[in-house]
C-alpha positions as CSV (number, residue, x, y, z in Angstrom):
1,M,0.2,0.1,0.1
2,S,1.2,3.3,-0.7
3,C,1.6,6.1,1.6
4,A,0.9,8.7,-1.0
5,A,-1.7,11.6,0.5
6,H,-4.8,11.6,-1.4
7,L,-6.1,14.9,-2.1
8,T,-9.7,15.3,-3.3
9,R,-10.9,18.2,-5.5
10,R,-12.6,20.0,-2.5
11,D,-9.0,20.1,-1.0
12,L,-7.6,21.3,-3.9
13,S,-9.9,24.1,-4.6
14,R,-9.9,25.0,-0.9
15,N,-6.4,25.2,-1.0
16,L,-6.1,27.6,-4.4
17,A,-8.8,29.7,-3.0
18,I,-6.6,29.9,0.3
19,L,-3.6,30.7,-1.5
20,S,-5.2,33.2,-4.2
21,L,-6.6,35.1,-1.1
22,A,-3.2,35.2,0.3
23,S,-1.2,36.1,-2.7
24,L,-3.9,39.3,-3.1
25,V,-3.5,40.3,0.4
26,H,0.2,40.4,0.2
27,A,-0.1,42.6,-3.3
28,A,-2.4,45.2,-1.7
29,G,0.0,45.4,1.5
30,A,2.9,46.0,-0.8
31,L,0.7,48.5,-3.0
32,G,-0.3,50.3,0.2
33,T,3.1,50.5,1.8
34,R,4.5,51.9,-1.4
35,A,1.7,54.5,-1.9
36,A,2.3,55.4,1.8
37,Q,6.2,56.1,1.0
38,R,5.1,58.5,-1.5
39,R,5.6,62.4,-0.9
40,P,4.3,65.2,-2.7
41,V,6.6,66.6,-5.2
42,V,6.8,69.7,-7.4
43,G,6.5,69.0,-11.3
44,F,6.0,71.2,-14.4
45,H,3.1,71.0,-16.8
46,A,2.6,73.3,-19.6
47,D,5.7,75.1,-18.5
48,A,4.1,75.8,-14.9
49,P,5.0,74.3,-11.4
50,W,2.2,72.6,-9.8
51,L,2.5,70.4,-6.7
52,D,1.5,66.9,-7.4
53,P,0.1,65.5,-3.9
54,S,-0.1,61.6,-5.2
55,G,3.8,62.1,-5.7
56,C,3.4,60.2,-8.9
57,D,5.2,62.7,-11.0
58,L,9.0,63.2,-11.8
59,P,10.5,65.5,-9.2
60,F,11.9,68.9,-10.4
61,H,15.5,69.4,-9.8
62,P,17.1,72.6,-10.8
63,P,20.0,72.2,-13.0
64,A,23.2,72.3,-11.5
65,G,25.2,75.3,-11.2
66,L,22.7,77.7,-10.9
67,G,22.6,79.7,-7.9
68,T,25.7,78.6,-6.8
69,V,27.7,82.0,-7.3
70,V,27.4,84.7,-4.7
71,P,28.1,88.1,-6.4
72,D,30.7,90.4,-4.8
73,R,29.9,93.7,-3.7
74,E,31.1,95.7,-6.8
75,S,28.8,93.5,-8.9
76,L,25.8,94.5,-6.7
77,L,27.0,98.1,-6.8
78,R,27.1,98.1,-10.6
79,L,23.7,96.2,-10.7
80,G,22.2,99.2,-8.5
81,H,23.0,101.8,-11.3
82,F,20.9,99.9,-14.0
83,L,17.7,99.2,-11.8
């Protein structure tokens, strides 16, 4: 006599339903944590900045090199003459 476990159709369908439910719960949990980690980002649409509260848009990063140079006193005085 064989020691193999006998699996009925009812057992198979029950096990399949439990596994399907477990995988759906796991997938929903993974999506929920990913959405909870998103933060609002500032993006651009039609050349205008806008706040995307869902965090799905690509965040705007200013180009490198802008705003890194501090003008000296002489440059500010010259600029004052043109204003």
